[in-house]
C-alpha positions as CSV (number, residue, x, y, z in Angstrom):
1,M,174.1,104.1,151.0
2,V,175.8,104.7,154.4
3,F,175.8,102.2,157.2
4,D,175.8,104.7,160.1
5,L,173.6,102.7,162.5
6,R,175.0,104.2,165.6
7,P,174.5,107.9,166.5
8,E,178.1,108.3,167.7
9,I,179.4,107.1,164.3
10,A,177.1,109.5,162.4
11,A,178.2,112.3,164.6
12,F,181.9,111.4,164.0
13,R,181.3,111.3,160.3
14,A,179.7,114.8,160.4
15,E,182.7,116.1,162.4
16,V,185.2,114.8,159.9
17,R,183.2,116.3,157.0
18,A,183.1,119.7,158.7
19,F,186.8,119.5,159.4
20,C,187.5,118.8,155.7
21,R,185.3,121.7,154.6
22,E,187.1,124.1,157.0
23,E,190.7,122.8,157.1
24,L,191.5,121.0,153.8
25,P,193.4,123.6,151.7
26,A,191.5,124.3,148.5
27,E,194.6,124.1,146.3
28,L,195.4,120.6,147.6
29,A,191.9,119.4,147.1
30,A,191.8,120.8,143.6
31,K,195.0,118.9,142.6
32,V,193.6,115.7,144.1
33,R,190.3,116.0,142.3
34,A,192.0,116.8,139.1
35,H,194.3,113.7,139.5
36,R,197.4,115.9,139.7
37,W,200.8,114.8,141.1
38,L,201.5,115.9,144.8
39,D,205.0,116.4,145.9
40,K,206.4,115.5,149.3
41,G,205.9,119.0,150.7
42,E,202.3,119.0,149.8
43,R,201.7,115.7,151.4
44,E,203.6,116.8,154.6
45,R,201.4,119.9,154.7
46,W,198.2,117.9,154.9
47,Q,199.5,115.4,157.4
48,R,200.7,118.1,159.7
49,I,197.3,119.7,159.6
50,L,195.9,116.3,160.7
51,Y,198.6,116.1,163.4
52,R,197.6,119.5,164.9
53,R,194.0,118.2,165.0
54,G,195.1,115.0,166.7
55,W,194.0,112.9,163.8
56,A,197.3,111.9,162.2
57,A,197.1,108.4,163.8
58,G,193.7,108.2,165.5
59,H,193.9,104.4,165.5
60,W,197.1,104.4,167.7
61,P,196.7,104.2,171.5
62,R,196.4,107.4,173.4
63,A,199.6,106.8,175.2
64,W,201.5,107.2,171.9
65,G,199.5,110.1,170.5
66,G,196.5,108.4,169.1
67,L,192.8,108.3,170.0
68,D,192.1,104.6,170.4
69,W,189.8,104.7,167.4
70,S,187.8,101.5,166.6
71,P,188.2,99.9,163.2
72,L,184.9,101.4,162.2
73,Q,186.0,105.0,163.2
74,R,189.2,104.6,161.3
75,F,187.3,103.4,158.2
76,V,184.8,106.3,158.4
77,F,187.6,108.8,158.8
78,N,189.4,107.5,155.7
79,E,186.2,107.3,153.8
80,E,185.4,111.0,154.4
81,L,188.9,112.2,153.6
82,E,188.7,110.3,150.3
83,R,185.3,111.7,149.5
84,A,186.5,115.3,150.2
85,G,189.5,115.0,147.9
86,A,192.1,115.1,150.6
87,P,195.7,113.9,149.7
88,W,196.3,110.2,150.2
89,L,197.8,109.7,153.7
90,T,201.3,108.3,153.1
91,P,200.9,105.0,155.0
92,F,204.4,103.6,155.6
93,G,205.0,105.3,158.9
94,I,201.6,105.8,160.4
95,N,199.8,102.7,159.1
96,Y,202.6,100.2,158.7
97,V,205.7,100.4,160.7
98,G,204.1,102.4,163.5
99,P,201.6,99.7,164.5
100,I,204.3,97.0,164.2
101,L,206.5,98.9,166.6
102,L,203.5,99.4,168.9
103,A,202.9,95.7,168.9
104,H,206.4,94.3,168.8
105,G,209.0,97.0,169.1
106,S,211.2,97.8,172.0
107,D,210.6,100.8,174.3
108,A,213.7,102.4,172.9
109,Q,212.4,101.9,169.3
110,R,209.0,103.3,170.1
111,E,210.4,106.3,171.9
112,R,212.8,107.1,169.1
113,H,210.6,106.6,166.0
114,L,206.9,107.1,166.9
115,P,206.9,110.8,167.7
116,S,208.7,111.7,164.5
117,I,206.3,109.6,162.5
118,L,203.3,111.4,164.0
119,R,204.8,114.8,163.2
120,S,205.8,113.7,159.6
121,E,209.3,114.7,160.4
122,V,210.8,111.3,159.3
123,W,209.5,109.4,156.3
124,W,209.5,105.7,155.9
125,C,209.4,103.2,153.0
126,Q,208.6,99.5,152.9
127,G,211.4,97.0,152.0
128,Y,209.4,93.9,151.1
129,S,209.2,93.0,147.4
130,E,212.2,91.7,145.6
131,P,212.8,90.8,141.9
132,G,212.2,87.1,142.7
133,A,209.8,87.7,145.6
134,G,207.0,90.1,144.9
135,S,203.7,88.1,145.2
136,D,205.7,85.3,146.8
137,L,207.1,87.4,149.6
138,A,208.3,84.3,151.5
139,G,210.8,83.7,148.8
140,L,212.8,86.9,149.6
141,A,216.6,86.5,149.4
142,T,218.0,89.7,150.9
143,R,220.3,88.4,153.6
144,A,221.3,89.8,157.0
145,E,224.3,88.2,158.5
146,R,225.0,88.8,162.2
147,R,228.5,90.0,162.9
148,G,229.2,91.1,166.5
149,D,226.9,93.9,167.4
150,R,225.6,94.4,163.8
151,Y,223.8,92.8,160.9
152,V,225.4,93.1,157.5
153,V,222.8,93.3,154.8
154,N,223.2,92.4,151.2
155,G,220.5,92.1,148.5
156,Q,217.9,94.1,146.6
157,K,214.4,95.4,147.1
158,T,212.1,96.5,144.2
159,W,208.9,98.5,143.6
160,T,209.8,100.5,146.8
161,T,207.2,103.3,146.8
162,M,208.5,106.7,147.8
163,A,212.0,105.5,148.7
164,Q,213.3,108.6,147.0
165,W,211.7,110.7,149.8
166,A,212.2,108.3,152.7
167,D,214.7,108.6,155.6
168,W,214.2,105.1,156.9
169,M,213.1,101.7,155.7
170,F,211.4,98.8,157.6
171,C,212.9,95.9,155.8
172,L,212.3,92.2,155.7
173,V,215.5,90.2,155.5
174,R,216.5,86.6,155.8
175,T,218.5,85.8,158.8
176,A,218.2,82.0,158.7
177,R,216.8,79.1,156.6
178,G,213.9,77.2,158.1
179,E,211.7,74.2,157.2
180,R,209.3,76.6,155.5
181,P,210.2,79.7,153.5
182,Q,208.3,81.9,156.0
183,H,210.7,80.8,158.8
184,G,213.9,82.8,159.4
185,I,212.6,86.1,158.2
186,S,213.4,89.2,160.4
187,L,212.4,92.8,160.4
188,L,215.1,95.5,160.5
189,L,214.8,99.3,160.7
190,I,217.4,100.7,158.3
191,D,218.6,104.3,158.1
192,L,218.8,105.0,154.4
193,R,221.8,107.3,154.9
194,T,223.9,104.2,155.8
195,P,226.8,103.6,153.5
196,G,226.2,100.9,150.9
197,I,222.6,101.8,150.0
198,T,221.8,102.8,146.4
199,I,218.3,103.9,145.4
200,R,217.4,104.0,141.7
201,P,214.0,105.1,140.2
202,I,211.9,102.7,138.2
203,A,210.2,104.3,135.2
204,T,206.4,103.8,135.1
205,M,204.0,104.3,132.2
206,D,202.6,107.6,133.7
207,E,206.1,109.0,133.6
208,C,206.1,110.0,137.3
209,H,208.5,108.9,140.0
210,H,206.6,106.6,142.3
211,V,208.7,103.5,142.8
212,N,212.4,102.5,143.1
213,E,214.8,99.6,143.4
214,V,217.0,99.7,146.4
215,F,220.4,97.9,146.6
216,F,222.2,96.8,149.8
217,A,226.0,96.2,149.6
218,D,227.5,95.2,153.0
219,V,225.1,97.6,154.8
220,E,225.7,97.6,158.5
221,V,222.6,97.8,160.8
222,P,222.9,97.8,164.6
223,L,221.4,94.8,166.4
224,A,219.2,97.3,168.3
225,N,217.3,97.9,165.0
226,L,215.9,94.4,165.0
227,V,212.1,94.5,165.7
228,G,211.0,91.7,168.0
229,E,212.6,88.3,167.8
230,E,215.0,87.2,165.1
231,G,213.3,85.0,162.5
232,E,209.7,85.8,163.6
233,A,208.9,88.8,161.3
234,W,206.5,86.8,159.1
235,G,203.9,86.8,161.8
236,Y,204.5,90.5,162.7
237,T,203.9,91.8,159.2
238,K,200.6,89.8,158.8
239,V,199.1,91.6,161.8
240,F,198.1,94.8,160.0
241,L,197.4,93.4,156.5
242,T,193.8,92.5,157.2
243,H,193.1,96.0,158.5
244,E,194.8,97.6,155.5
245,R,193.0,95.5,153.0
246,I,189.7,96.7,154.3
247,L,190.8,100.3,153.9
248,A,191.8,99.4,150.3
249,T,188.0,99.5,149.4
250,E,188.4,103.3,149.1
251,L,184.7,103.8,149.2
252,G,185.0,107.6,149.6
253,K,187.2,107.8,146.5
254,A,184.8,105.7,144.5
255,D,181.9,108.1,145.4
256,R,184.0,111.1,144.3
257,L,185.1,109.5,141.1
258,L,181.7,108.3,140.2
259,A,180.3,111.8,140.6
260,D,183.3,113.2,138.6
261,V,182.9,110.8,135.7
262,A,179.2,111.6,135.4
263,A,180.0,115.3,135.3
264,L,182.6,114.6,132.6
265,A,180.1,112.7,130.5
266,A,177.8,115.7,130.7
267,R,180.5,117.8,129.0
268,V,181.4,115.4,126.2
269,F,179.0,115.4,123.3
270,E,178.3,112.9,120.5
271,A,175.8,113.5,117.7
272,G,174.7,116.7,119.5
273,A,173.9,115.1,122.8
274,P,175.9,114.7,126.0
275,L,177.2,111.1,126.6
276,A,175.7,111.3,130.1
277,S,172.2,111.0,128.5
278,G,173.0,108.0,126.5
279,A,171.8,104.5,127.5
280,G,175.2,103.0,127.2
281,F,176.8,105.4,129.7
282,R,173.9,105.3,132.1
283,R,174.0,101.5,132.1
284,R,177.7,101.3,132.9
285,R,177.4,104.0,135.5
286,A,174.5,102.2,137.2
287,A,176.4,98.9,137.2
288,L,179.4,100.6,138.9
289,G,177.0,102.1,141.5
290,V,175.7,98.6,142.3
291,R,179.2,97.3,142.7
292,R,180.0,100.2,145.0
293,D,177.0,99.5,147.2
294,A,177.8,95.8,147.4
295,L,181.4,96.7,148.4
296,E,180.1,98.9,151.2
297,A,177.9,96.2,152.6
298,L,180.8,93.7,152.6
299,A,183.1,96.3,154.2
300,Y,180.7,97.1,157.0
301,D,180.1,93.4,157.7
302,A,183.9,92.9,158.0
303,L,184.2,95.9,160.3
304,D,181.4,94.5,162.5
305,R,183.4,91.3,162.8
306,F,186.5,93.2,163.7
307,E,184.7,95.0,166.5
308,R,183.6,91.6,167.8
309,G,187.3,90.6,168.1
310,E,187.4,88.4,164.9
311,E,189.9,88.5,162.1
312,P,188.0,88.4,158.8
313,A,190.9,87.6,156.6
314,V,188.8,86.1,153.8
315,E,186.5,89.1,153.7
316,A,189.5,91.5,153.7
317,A,190.9,89.6,150.7
318,A,187.6,89.9,148.9
319,L,187.5,93.6,149.7
320,K,190.9,94.2,148.4
321,I,190.0,92.5,145.1
322,R,186.7,94.2,144.6
323,G,187.9,97.7,145.8
324,S,190.9,97.8,143.5
325,E,188.9,96.4,140.5
326,L,186.2,99.0,141.1
327,Q,188.7,101.9,141.0
328,Q,190.1,100.5,137.8
329,A,186.7,100.1,136.2
330,I,185.7,103.8,137.0
331,S,188.9,105.1,135.4
332,E,188.3,102.9,132.4
333,L,184.8,104.4,132.0
334,A,186.3,107.9,132.1
335,V,188.9,107.0,129.5
336,D,186.1,105.6,127.2
337,V,184.2,108.9,127.7
338,L,187.2,111.0,126.8
339,A,187.9,108.8,123.7
340,H,185.0,110.6,122.1
341,A,186.8,113.9,122.5
342,G,190.3,112.7,121.6
343,L,193.0,111.7,124.1
344,G,196.3,113.4,124.9
345,Y,198.7,112.8,127.8
346,D,201.0,115.6,129.0
347,T,203.2,114.7,132.0
348,G,203.9,118.4,132.7
349,S,200.3,119.1,133.1
350,I,199.8,116.8,136.1
351,M,202.4,118.7,138.1
352,D,200.2,121.9,137.7
353,A,198.1,123.0,140.6
354,A,195.1,124.1,138.6
355,A,192.0,122.0,138.4
356,D,190.7,120.5,135.1
357,E,188.9,123.6,133.8
358,D,188.7,122.2,130.3
359,L,188.5,118.8,128.6
360,R,192.2,118.8,127.6
361,R,193.3,119.1,131.2
362,A,190.7,116.5,132.2
363,E,192.1,114.1,129.8
364,T,195.6,114.3,131.3
365,G,194.3,113.9,134.9
366,W,192.0,110.9,134.1
367,L,194.7,109.2,132.1
368,F,197.2,109.7,135.0
369,E,194.6,108.0,137.2
370,H,194.1,105.3,134.7
371,F,197.8,104.6,134.2
372,Y,198.7,104.6,137.8
373,G,195.6,102.6,138.6
374,R,197.2,99.6,136.9
375,A,199.0,99.1,140.2
376,F,195.9,98.9,142.3
377,T,195.4,95.2,141.7
378,I,199.1,94.5,142.4
379,Y,200.3,96.4,145.5
380,G,199.2,95.3,149.0
381,G,199.2,91.7,147.8
382,T,198.2,91.0,144.2
383,N,194.6,90.0,143.5
384,E,195.8,86.6,142.5
385,I,197.2,86.1,146.0
386,Q,194.0,87.4,147.5
387,R,192.0,84.8,145.5
388,A,194.4,82.1,146.7
389,I,193.7,83.2,150.3
390,I,190.0,82.9,149.7
391,A,190.4,79.5,148.0
392,R,192.5,78.2,150.9
393,Q,190.8,79.6,153.9
394,A,187.1,79.7,152.7
395,L,187.0,76.8,150.3
396,G,189.7,74.5,151.6
397,L,191.3,74.2,148.2
């Protein structure tokens, strides 16, 4: 089911599909489809291919290297990249800090940072969550004290994705105490080479290095690195969250994974017959397909509201919940299928470029997807927080 009701959107979708067929490196697609780990260089390679095509940040304004894509165009673009097995676009520069700078940054900040973000020359990470302020982000305690022409930052951030690769961090800090915890929060751009910053990896169950904790000890940040007005960052950071939560539906990825799990079930036999032919598997696969189609309908309704100038925060929260839960449910089905063949997890295997040409390799890839997928319902605002948004804004609770 695809809601391409406008000829220009159907044509754009076809253009993106053709581009992926012609320009997506086969070895990168093979690693993605086999759920293998991608290093920084591989991610940069794909993002620079998109940059040469002019599609690195199509949703940015043309004046800053974008194409003024509508929310619907951006959604279709991401959907087709996911379906083709393209590497995940590292979002922290292009999707997060870039739009914030476009909306609230100074001319000097935009001129310094946006070109290098577009070209994937400088990588960013997001300094939001803290040990006592993950889901309750307004409870953050990292402090920035103004001293002359600088802020002095002390505190800690945690679950900082890709900080080990990043050059800069856009960081929420507390510069004052207000009547509400959301008051007095500011956004600083911090060069991670600054003295006083320590980055340590956090071990995760898939045994790969995704996330980190970052410590600040008397870190000096120029006043010029303050984005917008001091104490007003809470409003800035909320601007892009609704858009990002719609993208979290990952419809294209769901389509690809549903096809892959069906192919996997055709290769695993029980009592002389492939699992794919069994009623139990077919029932679960059909139920996931229904959930996928319902998610698509809700996503396109929200996009239609966006294009009418509305901000469908409730729908975006629902999409984040349903999209993340669908991804987890698909990987759970794959793990259940593989349980009939026996499971084994080999960290070294997911670093390999080869595709899953046998069941043993398929096990490792799907288990990597399954383990890492535990984070889907946590990052970007936990699903519990999304339910609270729905309860408050839609139900008045």
